[in-house]
N, C-alpha and C positions, 0 to 999 in steps of 0.2 A: 131856378135848374142851375143859376150860373154856366147859361150858354157861353158868355165872355172869352172863357179860357179855352173852350170847345175847339180841337185842333184835327181836322182831317187832312191825310194825304194820301194821293191818288196817282196811280200811276195807270197807264190805259195799255191795253198790251197788243192793242191797233197801232201803235205808235212803229212797228216795225223795228229799222235798226236800232229805237234807243231802248236800250232794257238794264234796267239794272245792274251794278257792277261791285255786289259789295262781295267782300269772302265771306261776311255773315251778314245779319242782321245787328245795326247799328243799338249801339246798348241802349239810346234815347227813347227805341222803338220797341225792346223787350218785353216788357208788360203791358204794350196797347194791346189793343183789339184788333184782329189781323185777320181779313180777308182775301180767300185767295180765288179767283171766280175765274169761268173762260176767258171771260175780254179783260179782267184789270187783276190788279192786288190794291187793297185800301186797308188803309192805317185810323183809328179812332181813337182818341187820348183827351189829357188836357195838359197842353204845353203852349211854352208860346214859342221854341223856336221854331227856324223855315229849315227845311229841308234843301240845301242845295246843291239839284244837280237838276239840269235840262229838261229829264225824260219826266222828271213827278211833277203834281201840282200839288200847293198847300193854301186850304182854307184854314180862316177862323169864326170863331165865334157864329152868327145868324147863317154868314155864308157857308161855313162848316155844316150845321142841321141842315140849309137849304138843300145844298149837295149828296149828300145823306140821303136826304129824303128822295132825292130825284131818282138816285142809284136804286133805293129801294123798292120805289114805283114802279121800275121798268122804264121809266125817259129815259137814262144815259144807256141801256141797251139798243142795242142795232137791231134787233125787235122792239119795236116800242111799245111799251105795256104788259110784254110779257111776265109771267108772273114766276119764274124759277129763282130768278134772283131772288124775290122775298122770301123764298121757301131756304134758299143756301144761305143769307143775313139770320135766320133766324135760330138755323140748327148751328151756323157758326158761333151764334152770341150763348146757345146751349151748350154748347164743348166750352165756351171762355169761361161761362159762370163754374162751372162745375171744378175747372184750376186753377183761377182767380180769386178762392173763399177769400174776404178780405172784408174789415171792416172801415177801413180808410178811406179817407173821405171823397178822392178820384173814383174810386170803384162806384161805392154809392152813386156819386154825379153821373159814370156812365152807365149806371143799370136805370135813373131817371131818363137819362136821353133815351136808351134803347124801348125802354117801356112806350116811352110819349113818340119814339120814332113807328111803333108797333102800328098805337090808337093809330097814328097819322095817315100810316099808306094804307090802313083800310079804310078811314074813311076816304079819302080821296079817292081808290079805287072803287068805294061803293058807289059814290056822287058823280063821280066827273070820269071817269074812266072806264066807263061800261061797252063803249063804241069801239074806243084804240085800240085796244090790245086784252088781253085777260087771256090770253093762250101760252099754254108752255111751248118747249121746244116738239117736244112727243106729238103732242095734237096738231100742229103743224104741219108736223112731216106726214102723220094720216092724212090729215088733208090733202095734203099733196100726192101721197102714191092714190089718193082714191078719185085725186083729177086723172091720173092718169089709164084708168080702169081697171078691170077685176085683175088677179094677179094670183098665180098657182105656183108652189114653189116654196124650199126653204129662201131662208135669209140670211147673211152673215155679216153682223155686226161688230167693226171692229173699233174697239176703244173698251174702257172699265170704268171710267173718270162719271164725274157728275152729267156732264154732257150724254153719257149712255146709260144712263140710268134712269134720263128724262126721257129716252126716247124707246128704250128696250118695254114697256108695258104696251106698248102701242104698234108693237111687231109680233104680237102673240098668235096671230091669229092662221099663221103655219109655222113652220118648224124653226127655229130658230139657234143658231149657232153664237157666241160670243168671242171673241178672239182678243187679246191685250199682248201688249209684250212682256207685260210682267204676268205669268198663266194664272199667278196667284188670286191677281186681281180679276181677271175672267170669272174665276171661279169664285169668287166670293160674290160677285156679282148676279151667277146664275144662281146660286145659293139664296140670294135676297129674292130676285123676282122668284124664284121657286116657292120662298113661303108666302111670299104675298100671292101667289096662281099657281096652289100645286096641281091644278091639270096641264100646266104650259109644256108643251114640248121644246124645251131650252137646253142648251149643252154646250158648256165650254170647251175650248180649244185648248189642247195642251202643249202642242210645241209647232215649231213654224213648219215641218213636213207635214204634219197635221190639218195645217189651214193651208197649206197647198192643196192637197188634196179635196178641200173642200171646197175649195176655189172653185174645182172644176164640175160640181154638184148641186152647188145653190144658183138661185136664178137673179138674185140679186146681191148686191152688197150695198153697205148704209158705212160710214165713215164718221164717225162720232169721235174727234179726234182732235182737239181745240189746235190752230198753227200757234204755235208756240215754242220757245227755249225756254226752259226753267231756269231762273236764275242761281248761282251758286251760293248754297246757303240757306234754302226755301225750301219745304216741303210743299210739296204735288200730289194731289189726289191721285 
């Protein structure tokens, strides 16, 4: 499979003050598979060049695949064994494939790596991680809320990205409002949840003033916004 030339570049958003300071994506990363999740940024390609920046880790060959496998299995997540990251990788890979249609040797090799990654991740989770994790952030939130006892009242969910999408389906027992600094994203998330749950009493918040009014009405507020500063030149979900 040509793993000896596989490269993974990783940046952990948990490092606090260490933030990427590019004006744009470096040219040698423009065609790499790129994952931007709540906890990390990660590039995967075939290259021997190391990114000389103290905020980044660079892995090569078997070490690169091993690290990628730990990420996909949730073993590098703050909640060990969580399943959201595996879904994010699969969805991002699907989008990458559709936008990088190519018969180049490097793309063929990358496809083989990800096919193997998905197979190995499923096998590891099935045979070795039954008691370690397997929870999404949404199911963990619901468990936490249930431990707090009976609840009656509306909820305001702040955020409309990956984390909010993960937890929103678990907050539909009562009325749910979704607010985001970009109202269009809140509307899109509400539309998605409505499509999946037609009976859900869920509404998007259109502006700051409306959010202030709703804050005085709801019984709880769930903040689903990753604590991060998006680096210049990278798209955020």
